[in-house]
C-alpha positions as CSV (number, residue, x, y, z in Angstrom):
1,M,9.6,-4.1,-23.7
2,K,11.0,-3.8,-20.2
3,I,9.5,-1.7,-17.5
4,C,11.0,-0.7,-14.1
5,T,8.5,0.0,-11.4
6,I,8.3,0.7,-7.7
7,K,7.1,-2.6,-6.1
8,S,5.3,-1.0,-3.2
9,T,3.2,1.4,-5.3
10,G,3.3,0.0,-8.8
11,E,4.5,3.4,-10.1
12,L,6.2,3.3,-13.4
13,I,9.8,4.5,-13.3
14,V,10.8,3.9,-16.9
15,A,10.0,1.8,-19.9
16,L,12.8,0.8,-22.3
17,S,13.1,-1.7,-25.1
18,H,16.9,-1.9,-25.4
19,S,18.2,-2.0,-21.9
20,T,19.3,-4.7,-19.6
21,H,17.6,-5.7,-16.3
22,E,20.7,-4.7,-14.4
23,S,21.2,-1.3,-16.1
24,M,17.5,-0.4,-15.4
25,I,17.9,-1.2,-11.7
26,S,21.2,0.6,-11.5
27,D,19.7,3.7,-13.1
28,A,16.8,3.6,-10.7
29,I,19.1,3.4,-7.7
30,I,21.2,6.3,-9.1
31,N,18.0,8.3,-9.3
32,G,17.2,7.7,-5.6
33,Y,14.9,4.7,-5.7
34,D,15.3,2.1,-3.0
35,E,17.0,-1.0,-4.4
36,N,14.7,-3.3,-2.5
37,D,11.6,-1.6,-3.9
38,I,12.5,-1.8,-7.6
39,E,11.1,-4.4,-10.0
40,V,12.0,-4.9,-13.7
41,K,9.8,-7.1,-15.9
42,E,8.9,-7.7,-19.5
43,V,5.5,-6.4,-20.8
44,T,3.7,-6.5,-24.1
45,E,3.0,-3.3,-26.0
46,Q,-0.7,-3.7,-25.1
47,E,0.2,-4.0,-21.4
48,L,2.4,-0.9,-21.7
49,D,-0.4,1.0,-23.4
50,Q,-2.7,0.1,-20.4
51,I,-0.1,1.3,-18.0
52,Y,0.1,4.6,-19.8
53,L,-3.7,4.9,-20.0
54,K,-4.0,4.3,-16.2
55,I,-1.3,7.0,-15.5
56,H,-3.2,9.4,-17.8
57,E,-6.5,8.7,-16.2
58,E,-5.1,9.1,-12.7
59,S,-3.7,12.5,-13.6
60,L,-7.1,13.9,-14.6
61,T,-8.7,16.4,-12.3
62,Y,-12.5,16.3,-11.7
63,Q,-12.7,19.3,-14.0
64,D,-11.1,17.3,-16.8
65,R,-13.4,14.4,-16.2
66,R,-16.5,16.7,-16.2
67,R,-15.4,18.6,-19.3
68,A,-15.0,15.3,-21.2
69,E,-18.5,14.1,-20.4
70,Y,-20.5,17.3,-20.6
71,P,-22.6,17.9,-23.7
72,S,-20.6,19.7,-26.4
73,I,-21.2,23.4,-27.3
74,D,-22.7,22.2,-30.5
75,E,-25.2,19.9,-28.7
76,V,-26.2,22.8,-26.4
77,T,-26.6,25.3,-29.3
78,V,-28.8,22.9,-31.3
79,A,-30.8,22.0,-28.2
80,L,-31.4,25.7,-27.5
81,A,-32.4,26.5,-31.1
82,E,-34.8,23.6,-31.1
83,K,-36.2,24.6,-27.8
84,E,-36.8,28.1,-29.1
85,E,-38.6,26.6,-32.1
86,G,-40.9,24.7,-29.7
87,D,-39.3,21.3,-29.3
88,S,-37.6,20.9,-26.0
89,T,-36.7,17.2,-26.4
90,M,-33.0,17.8,-27.0
91,W,-32.8,20.5,-24.3
92,D,-34.3,18.1,-21.8
93,E,-31.6,15.5,-22.8
94,V,-28.8,18.0,-22.5
95,T,-30.0,19.1,-19.1
96,A,-30.3,15.5,-17.9
97,K,-26.8,14.8,-19.2
98,R,-25.3,17.8,-17.4
99,Q,-27.0,16.9,-14.1
100,A,-25.7,13.3,-14.3
101,V,-22.2,14.6,-14.9
102,K,-22.5,17.0,-11.9
103,L,-23.6,14.2,-9.7
104,K,-20.9,11.9,-10.9
105,Y,-18.2,14.6,-10.4
106,P,-19.4,17.0,-7.8
107,K,-17.5,20.1,-7.0
108,S,-15.5,19.6,-3.8
């Protein structure tokens, strides 16, 4: 698999399996990228997966990150039910988890 990136930032321009080095550079130049700031290299599927994962993670907002780490609705519901029945152990855990997430990803 070949990838074409911007040298100065590491930003991925394109990933293609059946393209030549020259055609990838030519396409990048046609699309407005600086010829001196383009790099084409071979990567493994695992390396490409890591690149895509990094791009995805960088695109997440703080709300996305908070939502992913907050206790689920099911956890909160069960914790509330158990608290109502006299056992606040789960409620205390859910509350601590929520507070940790709020500290990790504070509102701006």
